[in-house]
N, C-alpha and C positions, 0 to 999 in steps of 0.2 A: 497798309495802306487804307485803311478807313478814313470816309470823310464823316462830317458832322451830321450830315443826314442821309445815311444810305437808306436806298431803295428796298424795298418787300424782296425776298427772295424771288417771286414767283417774277416779278420786274427786270430784276435783275437777269434772270434768265431769257426774257424776250428780249432782252435789249441784246444779251449776248450773242443769241441769233441772229438780229438783225443786222449786226456789225459782224457777224462771219458772212451773211450772205452778200455783205457790200465790200465786204476786205479784198485787197488786192490779190489779182489771179496769180497765187505762185501753183503750180500742179502737183499739191500736196495736198488734197483736199479730202481724198479718202484716206491718205494717211496718215492724218490727222485731221480730226472729226471736232466739231462743236462741242459734241459730248464728253469728249477727254479734254478741252481745256475749258469746259464749264468746272470737267470733277476737279481739275486741278488747281482753278481759279476760288473751287470751293474748300476744298482740302487745306486752304490756306486764308479762308475767310477773307479773301479780297472782294472789297467791293468798291463801284464805283460809278460815277455818274456820267451824263450821256456826254461825252464830249467827245474831241476831235480825235483824240490821243487816246481813244480807250484799248483795256489792258489786250484785247485781239487785236486790234488795227497794231498796237505798240509791236505784239509778239511779230508780227507778218512784217513790216517794217524789219524789224530788228532781222529776221532771217533772212532778207532780201540783200541786208548791209553784208552781215559773213559770207554771203554765197558769192557775191558781185565781187569783181578783183581790185575796185575800187570802194576800199573799207570807210572810208571818210562817214561822218555823218550827214554833209554837205551833200554826196551823191545819194545817200538814202531819202534823203528828205524831197528832194529834187524827182526820184522815183515818185514817191509819193504825190508829190505834187501832177505830178503828168498823168499818174493814174486819174486823179480827183480830174484832171483836164477833160479827160479822156468820158469820164461817166457825167461829163457836165455840172458838176459840183464848183461848188464856190472856190479860189485859188485859198491856200491857208500862205500863211507868214512865210517868207524864205529864211527864216531866222531859224535855227536850229535848236533856240535853248527851250520850247516846247518839247519837245522830242527826246531831249535828252532830260529831260527830268521825268517825260513819260518813263523812258528805259530808267529812269532813277529807281521808280515805285513798282517796274516789274518785280515781283519778290524772285531772288535766285533760287527758291523749294521750287516756280513755279516751273523753272526751264527744265531743272533737275528731274523734277516727276516727269516730266514730258520727255527726258529722253529715256529714261528709263523705261515709259511704258511703250515708244516705237518701238526703241531693242528690242524687248522681250516679244513683243506681238509680233515684228518681223521673224522673228526666229522662227516662233510657235508655229510660223505659217506656209514656213521653210517647207519644200517638197522630201517626200523621204528620203531620194535618193540626192540630198544634197549635203545627208548627214553622215557622219563615219562609222560605217557599220551597222546604221540605226542608233548609234548615239549622237548625243549632242557635246562637240566638243568648244568650250571657252578656253581662249585664247590671252594672258593676261602677258602685257609689259609695258616699261615707263620710260617716259623723257622726261625735258624741260624747257621751260616757256621763256622768252625773256620779258620787262614787263617795263614800264615809262621808270623813268629816273625822277622818282617823287616821295619825298619824306614818308609818304602813308605808306607807299609799297616796300621801302625800304626796310621799317618797321616789320611788318606783315612776312615780306619775302626778302631776307639781307643776300647780298649780293656776296658772290665769292671772297672768303680772305683774301684771295692770289692779288686782287685788284682793290687799288688807291681807291679812298673814299673820292666822291665826284666822279670818278672815271667809269665807274663800273656800272650795270644795271643788275636790277634786282633779277633774283632767279627763281621759278616756282617747279617745283616734282609733280608729276603729271601721272598718274598709274590708273592705265584701261584694260577695261575685260572686254574682249573682244567677242561675239558669236564669228566663230571660222565657217560658218554654213553660208550666212547672209555676209556678216562682214560689221555689222551695227555694235554700236557702241551698246552694253548692255549696264553699265554704269562704271563709275569713274572716282575718283579721290586725289586732290587739288592739296599739297603742304609744304612747305618751307623746305629748300635747295639743302640746308646742313644747319647740325644742331642734333639734341638726342631724339631718336626715336621720330627720322624723317626719310629713312630711306625706303625705297620701291618695298620691300618685304613688308615694314609698318605700316605704310602705307594701305596698301593688300588686302592688311588683316581688316581693315576697317567695312572689306568690300566681301569678305569668307559668309553673309547672309546668299550670293549672289550665286554660291555653289549649292547642287541639290543632287540628292541621289541618284549616281546614274551616269553624272555628266564624267566628261574627261577634261581635266584641266592640262592646260597646255602651256611649257613655259621654258626660258633660258637657264641657264645654267646656276643663276642667281636665283634663282629658287630651288635647287636641287639640295636641298639640305632635308635632315630630319623633320625638322619643327614645317617646315611649308610642304612637303608630304606627309605629315600626320594631321597637321589641321587639317587637311583637304581629305584624306581619309577618313577623318571623326564627322566629317556633313556628307558622307556617302559618294564622297567622287573618289573619284583614281587618276593618279596624276601620270605625268611624260613630261620628263623636261630630262636636259644635258645634267650627267655626275657633278656637283660643284668641286670647284679647283681643289678647293682641300682635303677630299677626300679620295682615297686610292682604293682602287679596284683588284682585287687579286682572285682570278677565272678557276683557281685549283682549290679554292675553297667554297663550300656552298654546294647545293642541290643541281647538278649540271643540267641544263636542258639540251645543248648542243656545245658546238665550236663555238668560245668568246659570248658565249650567254647561259648565266646561270641564276639562281635564285640566291641572295644572300640576308643574312642577317642583320640591319642595323641596330645598335645597344641604346638606349637612351641616353642622350649627355645630361648634365648635371641642368637643373634650372638656369635657363638665362633672367637677368633683372628684369625683362621686358615681362615677363609672362608668371600670372599670381599662382600660388600653390593651388589654388583647382585647380585649374587647366593642365597645371603639372601632371600633376596626379591623375587626370582623364585618360591622358597619353599614354601609349602600351607603353611594356618595359623595353618592346623588342619589336621591330616594323621589318617585316618580308618585302622586300623589293626584289625584280630581275632588275640586272644589268647586264646592257647588250652592247656589243662593241662593233660602232659601224667603220666600215674604211671607206672614205671617199676617193673613188678613181677616177671622176673626171677630172680632166686636165684645167688649169687656172681656178681653181679652189683654193681658197687660202688655207683651210682647215684639212688633213687628210684623215685622222684621228678623231675619233672621240667616243664615250661611253653614253648612250642613254637609260634612264631608269624608269623605269614604270610601276605601280603597284596591279597592272594586270596582268597576273603568273603565268595562266595558261597559255602556252605556245600554238596549242589548235585556236584557240578564237583570237591570238593577235601574234603572227607570225613574225619572225625579227624583221623579215623586208617589209612589213606595214610599222613595224617600229619606227624604221628608220625612215621611212615615209614621212610617216603621221612627225616626225619630227621637222624633216626637211620644210612643212608645208608651214610650219610655223614662223617663218618667214614673211607668212600673209601678215601678223602682226608689225612686222617692221615697212610695208609697204602701205598699211592703215593708217599708220602715224605720220609716214612721209604726206599723204594723200590732205592728212590735218594738218600738220604743218607746212607744207609748201603749196599743193595746190589751194587749199582753203587760205592760206596763212597765217595760220594760228600760233605758228612760230615767235612771232613777234608781239603783243598782244599790245591794244591802245588805251585800257584803261588806267585812270587818274590815279582811282584809289582803290584798295582789296577787295570790297563790294561788288564795281563795275570790272573787278577782274576777271572773280570768280563767275558773274554774269555773263560774262564775254566767250571765257569758257565752254560754258553748258549752252549758251546760244550757236557756240561752235559743231558742240556735239549734236545736239539735235539736229540741226542741219545739215552734217554730215548723216545722221538716221534719216532724213529725209530723201535723200540722195541715195541712197543705200537703197533704199526702199521703193524707190523709182526703177532703178537699176536691177532689182529683183522682179520686177513686171516685166521689166523687159527682157530680163531672161526666159522669164516661164512662158513668154509670148514666143521667144524667137527658140524656147528649146535649148538652152544653152545654159549653162555654171555663171553665176556671179563673177567670179573670177577669169573668166572669158571677157568680159567688160570692163572698158576703158573707164575710171573713175574721172581722168582730166575731161575726157570726151563726153561723160555725161554733165559736169559742171558745165563746159563750154556751150553743150547743148541748150542746157538749161536757160541760161543766162544770154543765148539767141534767141529761144521763143518768149524771154520773157516779156519785152517790150509789144507782144503781140498778143499773149494772155491776160495781158495789164488791163489791154484796150480793148478784147475781144466781148463780143456780149455772152451772157449767161448760157443762151442756148448753143453756142457755138466750140464750150470751155470744151466738153468731153472728145471731140474730135480734132479737138488740137491737143488733146493730153495723146489722142491716141498715138498720130504724130510723132509727136515728143520720144516717145516712149519708142518708134520704130529708128527714131534719129540716135536714141541711145544705144540700141542693138544694134545698129550700124558701126558702131566703134569699138571695135573688137580686138582686144589685145592680140599681137604676135604672138605665135609656136616659137618659141626661143628656146628650146629644151638646154639646159645647162651653160646657158649663157651667165657669162664673166667680161666686168669691164673694172679698169684699174681708176682708184679713185684718184682722179687727179684730174687738175682742171687745166686746157690747152686755155681758154682764154683769159689773157691778163690781167687783172684790176688796174686801176688808174693808181699810179705813185704817188699817192699822198701818203703824209707822215700819219701817224697815230697822234689822236690827242690822250697825252699822258699828265694832263692835270684839268680841276672841273673847268668847263668852259664858261666859266665868268671870270675865271682868272684868266683865262687866254684872250678874252674880250678887251678885258682892262687892258693889258697888257700891249694890245692892239693898239687899242685907242692912245696911248698911253705915248710908246715907241716907233708905231708903223710896221712891226717886224712882228709877224706870223710865230 
């Protein structure tokens, strides 16, 4: 993103601070500071001229776009024009071309870096009572997102083989590492939906650097294999996950800790094709794991019996009841993914190219982290836990306050942000223990037939015959 006549570094910093001072008033100034943005831009060697859509202004407008129910560029530009009008500034063109070009100039690495920085910062600032027995719990889970059907997206993220060409949509796989205490995204990996080394675990291997000594890695049964547990333990982290569906358990063997609770020894399997010999040789020949059978007695739950595996072997440090409870709260990752895909509408992206798709994903993750940070501040002030607050309610409160924040004088922003945090804290999640709901829809969709051929072919036939 370099220009022909880049300004000296000191002048760049001054311009950045000026743009930060007049950036649209989103309530995240203390969560994403000018210094953090300046460091991210400097790390990526981003230079810019003093233009309308400078990097920081572009970043704030981009964040407002992913947080608003209307994800269109026209709506984002309309908000920016309204903010300029409230500040008495000259109106900008209603054409979205300049803003779209500015988004294109904003490096993906800047968005990714800011997402990681905010996620880690909020996790480190979490009160001690938000941690699990004093330990940091990181939850990993994966999902998929749908992309616009363009040749560029199809080449980078091909659609499912079950769909005919021209009928389906490109699919990208996303693996996210969450903080259980605060709910923020610590890191993420985006890749193809199909092909060799495109599964959840393959993408998660690129995130292993985020595991630190003393961490607890919480995951579903897809990660309950020797390789995932051993690789996490190699980083100094313990694992808690459901036993992989292909592995059988025999409580008559191993070191007995209690009823349906024992320590078993797993032998190292043969080296898989994706692992290099050095990594394979560094892993232990046997792996000591604790296996606990959990019986679900609540009515309405689909799963009745499951086996949870952990590398925390001491039953005094980690009683079997805690093992069951911790694995149950793994569902928070599913709720967090739902917040990203449904509440923030990340399930269907708008980027016409792989580059914009990746930027759009990171912008959603950054906006999500800032919302989680706001919820954490509200929870601390109200003496609550973040999981007790509604993410949907936080999004609604931010969007409701946005118009006021964007037009308020600088001296009133602190009071308005305090009122906003109070509004976020007022939206508490109802206490509904052991709630179960059928995965069924009562509302019937419109009975339109499915499109089973490329739209261009259907449009041509309609023009020629008048038959749809």
